C-alpha positions as CSV (number, residue, x, y, z in Angstrom):
1,M,0.0,0.0,0.0
2,P,1.2,3.5,-0.7
3,D,1.9,5.9,2.2
4,L,-1.4,7.6,3.1
5,K,-0.3,9.3,6.2
6,E,-2.1,12.7,6.3
7,K,-3.4,12.2,2.7
8,V,-7.0,13.3,2.2
9,A,-9.2,10.6,0.8
10,I,-12.8,10.8,-0.4
11,I,-14.4,7.4,-0.2
12,T,-17.9,6.8,-1.6
13,G,-20.1,3.9,-0.5
14,A,-18.4,4.0,2.8
15,S,-21.4,2.9,4.8
16,S,-20.8,-0.8,4.0
17,G,-18.9,-3.4,2.0
18,I,-15.8,-2.5,0.0
19,G,-16.2,1.2,0.8
20,R,-16.3,0.6,4.6
21,G,-13.4,-1.8,4.4
22,T,-11.4,0.7,2.4
23,A,-12.2,3.5,4.9
24,V,-11.0,1.4,7.8
25,E,-7.8,0.4,5.9
26,F,-7.1,4.0,5.0
27,A,-7.6,4.9,8.7
28,Q,-5.0,2.4,9.7
29,L,-2.6,4.0,7.2
30,G,-3.1,7.5,8.7
31,A,-5.4,9.1,6.1
32,H,-7.8,11.9,6.7
33,L,-11.2,10.8,5.5
34,A,-14.2,12.3,3.8
35,L,-16.8,9.5,3.8
36,T,-20.1,9.4,2.0
37,G,-23.0,6.9,1.9
38,R,-26.8,6.8,1.8
39,N,-27.3,5.3,5.3
40,Q,-26.4,7.8,8.0
41,E,-26.4,5.2,10.9
42,K,-24.1,2.8,9.0
43,L,-21.9,5.8,7.9
44,Q,-21.5,6.8,11.6
45,A,-20.6,3.2,12.4
46,T,-17.9,3.3,9.8
47,A,-16.6,6.5,11.2
48,K,-16.4,4.9,14.7
49,A,-14.5,1.9,13.2
50,C,-12.1,4.4,11.5
51,V,-11.5,6.2,14.8
52,E,-10.8,2.8,16.4
53,A,-8.4,2.1,13.5
54,G,-6.4,5.3,14.2
55,T,-7.9,8.3,12.4
56,P,-8.8,11.0,14.9
57,Q,-12.5,12.0,14.9
58,D,-11.7,15.6,13.8
59,K,-10.0,14.1,10.7
60,I,-13.2,12.5,9.5
61,L,-15.9,14.2,7.5
62,L,-19.3,12.5,6.9
63,V,-21.6,13.5,4.1
64,T,-24.8,11.4,3.9
65,G,-26.6,11.1,0.6
66,D,-26.7,9.5,-2.8
67,I,-23.4,10.1,-4.7
68,C,-25.4,10.0,-8.0
69,D,-26.9,13.3,-7.0
70,E,-24.8,16.0,-8.7
71,Q,-25.4,18.6,-5.9
72,L,-24.2,16.1,-3.3
73,Q,-21.0,15.5,-5.4
74,K,-20.4,19.2,-5.5
75,N,-21.1,19.6,-1.7
76,L,-18.8,16.6,-0.9
77,V,-15.8,18.1,-2.7
78,E,-16.5,21.6,-1.4
79,Q,-16.8,20.4,2.2
80,T,-13.7,18.2,1.9
81,V,-11.6,21.1,0.6
82,Q,-13.0,23.4,3.2
83,K,-12.2,21.0,6.0
84,F,-8.8,19.6,4.8
85,G,-7.6,22.1,2.2
86,R,-7.3,19.5,-0.7
87,V,-8.2,16.1,-2.0
88,D,-5.4,13.6,-2.6
89,V,-7.3,10.4,-3.3
90,L,-10.8,9.5,-4.6
91,V,-12.2,6.0,-4.2
92,M,-15.5,5.3,-5.8
93,T,-17.1,2.1,-4.5
94,L,-20.8,2.6,-5.2
95,S,-22.9,-0.1,-6.8
């Protein structure tokens, strides 16, 4: 795996499956995370798992919604850049 320490990653579909697994793995590698998914409760559970894996809570951004919505896409990128200053990695895991 590449060095992700303090890299900013947007991960879609992060509330379950491959997206959740990717988020937790990136947390273990020290990434700052912007996570999106349709299920807020499951997305919060993913964030908790990421904190347990090593990413501080203040380095996680949650944006709930359907990534197919163009306005959500725009908001996700804007909020990520506002919070972290940039985007280094984009992982699309929606189905």
